[in-house]
C-alpha positions as CSV (number, residue, x, y, z in Angstrom):
1,L,76.1,7.1,287.0
2,R,75.9,10.7,286.0
3,I,73.2,12.0,282.7
4,D,73.0,15.1,281.3
5,T,70.6,16.0,278.6
6,D,68.3,18.7,277.6
7,T,65.1,16.8,278.7
8,L,64.8,13.5,280.6
9,Y,62.0,10.9,280.9
10,Y,62.6,8.5,283.4
11,Y,60.0,5.6,283.6
12,D,60.9,4.2,287.5
13,K,58.7,0.5,286.6
14,T,61.5,-0.6,283.7
15,S,64.3,1.9,285.4
16,L,64.3,2.8,281.6
17,A,65.8,6.3,281.2
18,H,64.7,8.1,277.9
19,V,67.1,11.2,276.9
20,T,66.6,13.8,274.1
21,G,68.9,16.8,272.8
22,P,72.5,16.7,273.3
23,S,72.9,14.6,276.0
24,V,76.4,12.7,278.3
25,I,75.4,10.1,279.9
26,K,78.4,8.6,281.8
27,S,78.7,5.2,283.3
28,Q,81.3,3.4,285.2
29,G,83.5,1.8,282.3
30,S,81.7,4.2,279.4
31,I,80.8,7.7,278.3
32,V,78.0,8.3,275.7
33,H,77.0,11.3,273.5
34,T,73.4,11.1,271.5
35,T,70.9,13.4,271.0
36,N,68.0,10.3,271.3
37,G,68.6,7.7,273.1
38,F,67.5,5.0,275.9
39,Y,69.8,3.5,279.2
40,N,68.7,1.1,281.3
41,T,70.0,1.8,284.5
42,G,69.2,-1.8,286.1
43,T,71.1,-3.9,283.8
44,D,73.4,-1.3,281.7
45,N,71.9,-1.5,278.4
46,S,71.9,1.1,276.1
47,E,69.9,1.7,272.5
48,L,71.4,5.4,270.8
49,F,69.8,6.7,267.7
50,S,70.2,9.8,265.7
51,R,74.5,8.9,265.4
52,S,75.4,8.4,268.6
53,T,79.1,7.6,270.0
54,V,80.2,5.6,272.7
55,Y,83.8,5.8,274.0
56,N,85.4,2.9,276.1
57,G,88.4,4.7,277.1
58,A,90.6,4.7,274.0
59,K,87.8,2.6,272.1
60,T,84.5,5.0,269.9
61,I,82.3,3.5,268.2
62,T,79.8,5.6,266.5
63,A,76.5,4.9,264.1
64,D,73.5,5.5,263.3
65,T,72.0,3.2,265.5
66,L,74.1,2.1,268.6
67,Y,73.8,-0.7,271.0
68,S,75.9,-1.1,274.1
69,N,76.0,-2.9,277.6
70,D,78.7,-1.4,279.6
71,K,79.0,-4.7,281.8
72,T,79.7,-6.7,278.8
73,G,81.0,-4.6,276.9
74,I,79.3,-5.3,274.1
75,N,78.9,-2.9,271.3
76,E,77.0,-3.0,268.0
77,G,76.2,-0.4,265.9
78,F,73.9,-0.2,262.3
79,G,74.2,2.1,259.1
80,N,77.8,3.7,258.5
81,A,79.5,2.3,261.8
82,I,82.9,3.6,262.6
83,Y,85.1,1.6,265.4
84,V,88.4,3.4,266.2
85,D,90.5,2.2,268.8
86,T,93.4,4.8,269.1
87,V,95.8,2.8,271.6
88,N,96.4,-0.6,268.6
89,R,95.9,2.1,265.9
90,N,93.5,0.6,263.8
91,M,90.0,0.9,262.2
92,L,86.8,-0.9,261.7
93,L,83.9,0.2,259.4
94,G,80.7,-1.2,257.6
95,N,77.2,-0.7,257.6
96,H,77.0,-3.4,260.7
97,V,79.6,-3.6,263.4
98,Y,80.2,-5.6,266.4
99,Y,82.9,-5.2,268.7
100,E,83.2,-6.8,272.5
101,K,86.3,-4.2,274.6
102,H,87.2,-7.4,276.7
103,T,88.3,-9.6,274.3
104,G,89.4,-7.0,271.4
105,D,87.3,-9.3,269.1
106,G,84.8,-8.1,266.8
107,Y,83.5,-8.0,263.3
108,A,82.0,-5.7,260.3
109,T,79.9,-6.2,257.5
110,K,78.0,-4.8,254.4
111,R,80.9,-2.4,252.7
112,A,83.2,-3.9,256.0
113,V,86.5,-2.1,255.5
114,A,89.7,-2.4,258.1
115,V,92.1,0.5,258.3
116,D,95.5,-1.5,260.3
117,Y,97.9,2.5,260.8
118,S,100.0,0.5,263.5
119,Q,102.9,0.6,261.2
120,K,104.6,3.7,259.1
121,D,102.3,2.9,256.2
122,T,98.4,2.5,256.7
123,L,97.4,-0.5,255.3
124,W,93.1,-0.7,253.9
125,M,91.1,-4.2,253.2
126,H,88.2,-4.4,251.7
127,G,86.0,-7.7,251.6
128,D,82.3,-8.6,251.9
129,T,83.3,-9.7,255.8
130,I,85.6,-9.3,258.2
131,K,86.9,-10.2,261.7
132,I,88.9,-8.8,264.1
133,H,90.7,-11.6,266.6
134,T,92.9,-9.9,269.6
135,I,95.7,-12.0,271.6
136,D,97.0,-10.8,274.6
137,I,94.9,-8.0,274.7
138,N,95.6,-5.0,277.1
139,T,99.1,-6.0,277.4
140,D,102.6,-5.4,275.4
141,S,102.3,-8.2,273.5
142,V,99.1,-7.6,272.3
143,R,98.6,-8.8,268.3
144,R,96.0,-9.0,266.0
145,E,94.7,-11.3,263.2
146,I,92.5,-10.1,260.4
147,Y,90.1,-12.1,258.8
148,C,88.7,-10.7,255.1
149,Y,86.3,-12.4,252.8
150,N,84.7,-12.5,249.7
151,H,85.8,-10.0,247.2
152,V,89.0,-8.8,248.8
153,R,90.7,-6.0,248.2
154,A,93.5,-4.6,250.1
155,F,96.3,-1.4,249.8
156,R,99.0,0.1,250.6
157,N,101.5,3.1,249.5
158,D,103.5,0.0,247.6
159,L,101.1,-2.5,247.5
160,Q,97.4,-3.4,246.0
161,A,96.0,-6.6,245.9
162,V,92.7,-8.1,245.0
163,C,91.7,-12.3,246.2
164,D,88.9,-13.9,247.6
165,S,90.0,-14.5,250.7
166,L,92.7,-13.0,253.0
167,V,94.2,-13.3,256.5
168,Y,96.6,-10.3,257.8
169,H,98.7,-11.1,261.6
170,T,100.1,-8.4,262.9
171,E,102.5,-9.9,265.1
172,D,104.6,-10.7,261.4
173,S,103.1,-8.2,259.5
174,C,102.2,-11.3,257.3
175,M,99.4,-10.9,254.6
176,T,98.2,-14.5,253.0
177,M,96.2,-14.4,250.3
178,Y,93.9,-17.5,248.9
179,K,91.9,-18.5,245.4
180,D,93.2,-16.4,242.8
181,P,95.2,-13.3,244.2
182,I,97.2,-10.8,242.5
183,V,99.4,-8.4,244.4
184,W,100.6,-5.2,242.3
185,N,104.0,-3.5,243.2
186,M,105.8,-0.8,241.7
187,G,104.9,-2.4,238.1
188,N,105.4,-5.7,238.9
189,Q,102.4,-8.6,239.4
190,L,102.3,-11.7,240.9
191,L,99.8,-14.5,240.3
192,G,99.3,-17.8,241.8
193,E,97.4,-20.2,244.2
194,K,97.9,-18.4,247.5
195,I,100.1,-15.6,248.0
196,K,102.2,-14.5,251.5
197,V,103.5,-11.2,251.6
198,Y,105.5,-9.7,254.4
199,M,106.0,-6.1,255.3
200,N,108.3,-3.8,257.2
201,D,107.1,-0.6,258.7
202,S,106.4,1.0,255.2
203,T,107.8,-1.1,252.2
204,I,107.4,-5.1,251.2
205,R,109.7,-6.9,252.1
206,Y,109.4,-10.3,251.1
207,A,106.3,-12.2,248.6
208,E,105.7,-16.2,248.3
209,V,103.8,-17.3,245.5
210,L,103.1,-21.1,246.0
211,S,101.4,-22.7,243.2
212,Q,101.1,-22.0,239.5
213,A,103.3,-18.9,239.9
214,L,103.2,-16.0,237.6
215,S,105.4,-13.1,238.0
216,V,104.9,-10.2,235.2
217,Q,107.2,-6.7,234.8
218,M,106.1,-3.9,232.8
219,M,108.4,-2.1,230.5
220,D,108.9,1.3,230.5
221,D,107.4,1.4,227.1
222,S,103.9,0.4,228.5
223,I,104.2,-2.2,225.7
224,H,106.3,-5.3,226.3
225,Y,106.4,-7.4,229.7
226,N,108.9,-9.7,230.7
227,Q,107.4,-12.7,232.4
228,V,108.3,-15.6,234.6
229,A,106.3,-18.1,235.1
230,S,106.7,-21.5,237.7
231,R,105.7,-24.0,240.1
232,D,106.5,-21.3,243.2
233,M,108.1,-18.1,243.4
234,R,110.1,-16.3,246.0
235,A,110.8,-12.5,245.7
236,Y,112.6,-10.5,247.5
237,F,112.2,-6.2,247.9
238,K,114.1,-3.5,248.7
239,D,113.0,0.0,249.7
240,G,109.7,-0.9,248.0
241,Q,111.6,-2.3,244.6
242,L,111.7,-5.9,243.6
243,R,115.5,-7.3,243.8
244,E,115.9,-10.9,243.7
245,N,113.3,-13.7,242.3
246,W,113.7,-17.0,243.0
247,A,111.8,-19.1,240.2
248,V,111.0,-22.9,241.4
249,S,110.4,-26.4,238.9
250,N,109.2,-25.7,235.6
251,V,110.0,-22.9,234.6
252,K,109.0,-20.6,231.7
253,V,110.8,-17.3,230.9
254,V,109.8,-14.3,228.5
255,Y,112.6,-11.4,228.9
256,Y,113.6,-8.4,226.7
257,P,116.9,-7.6,226.7
258,I,117.6,-3.8,226.8
259,D,120.8,-1.4,225.2
260,D,122.6,0.3,227.9
261,A,123.3,2.8,225.4
262,D,120.1,3.9,224.6
263,S,117.7,2.1,226.6
264,T,116.1,0.5,222.7
265,I,114.7,-3.7,223.0
266,I,117.5,-5.2,221.3
267,G,115.6,-8.8,221.3
268,L,113.5,-11.4,222.7
269,N,114.9,-14.2,225.1
270,Y,113.1,-17.4,225.9
271,T,114.4,-19.7,228.4
272,E,113.3,-23.1,229.9
273,T,114.5,-24.5,232.8
274,D,114.4,-26.4,236.4
275,T,115.0,-23.8,238.8
276,M,116.0,-19.9,238.4
277,K,117.4,-17.0,240.3
278,M,116.9,-13.7,238.7
279,Y,118.0,-10.3,239.6
């Protein structure tokens, strides 16, 4: 243990060190930067105030108030807390953030935001509560499961979504949304009881809408909308654009054909069928 500080008070009976002013506490597993903090040399517990930061290798957590234990690897921050993992390229933000470095598990509440920038495009997820579960940590096959609930919002460059709850798996880049989800993609809107979205490094690749599916596509005039309703729906994308759409069971379609010469609407087609494949 090494403590570099401007002012140090040490209580021998309780093994408690109190530092004030710019201070650095180095122990076997972590480095602490603080201007006002308590460190128990017997238990390795830290109580840190005034916007302190704990560094655990490539992982850092910063907050107005921080509680950290070097032995257990548990870190808990209150007040604009920010957790960053530069190796696995993700962040967790909230007014209350908990993280355990040995397992890679944690959660955030009160204005919680999870940021995954392990792919070419960054995925932002917001909800009342966000939990992160890490599998095979510290291996080449490390993967994460992110759970968001309630009042979820998700954003990427080519994808925006709202729903009640969401699960995101980094292994297959699949985002599953539950309870009245809505997904927007470059003028297209998908609705259903459950939506599963699969993504490539930088764009949406495939979407599956399960039960009470509805696809809405805005026309160039921003007034008319092509619409497809069915029980289930599968949508395929290329370069972020909707390429192919499958509608399955009880299909109803409202479609506006366009004149190739001057791009004007020349009519309205209404179709009912069992199954439809549309390009």
